[in-house]
N, C-alpha and C positions, 0 to 999 in steps of 0.2 A: 236733975240729969237731962230731962226733956228740954229745959231751957238752954242748956249747953248745946244740945243737938240742934236746936233752932238757931242759936247764935252763931255757930260755926259757919254755915253757908253765908250768912250776912257779912261776917267779917271777911270771908274769902272773896266775896263779890266786891266789897269795898276796896280790898287790896288790889284786885285785878283792875278795877276801874281807875284807881289812883296810879297804878303802874302804866296803864294805857295812856292816861293823860300826861304822865311824866315823859313817856316815850315820844308823844307828839310834840312836847316842848323841846326835847333834845334833838329829835330827828323829825322835823316838820314834814308833812306830806308834800309831794311835789305839786307845784302850782301849774295851772293850765290843764288842757284836755288830757284825758287818760291815754296811755300808750295803746297802740292797736291791739296788742294781745289781751289787754284788760277790757277792751270795748266789746260791743255786741259781736256775735258771730259774723264772720266775713261772708263774702259771696261764694266761697268755695264749699259751703255746707249744702247738703241736699235739701230741696224744697219738698214739702209734703202737702198733700191736699186732704182736706177734711171731708168725709163722706156723710 
């Protein structure tokens, strides 16, 4: 029973990894630089100083 409890997460992770790889094959990620909303925070964010 313990073996099944340990095997289940391994099988689930393998399934998720395979599904993610398959998704990348079907829907390839966009080439080129990331869009501005996915980039680093813009200049409109407040600056903080470290004391």
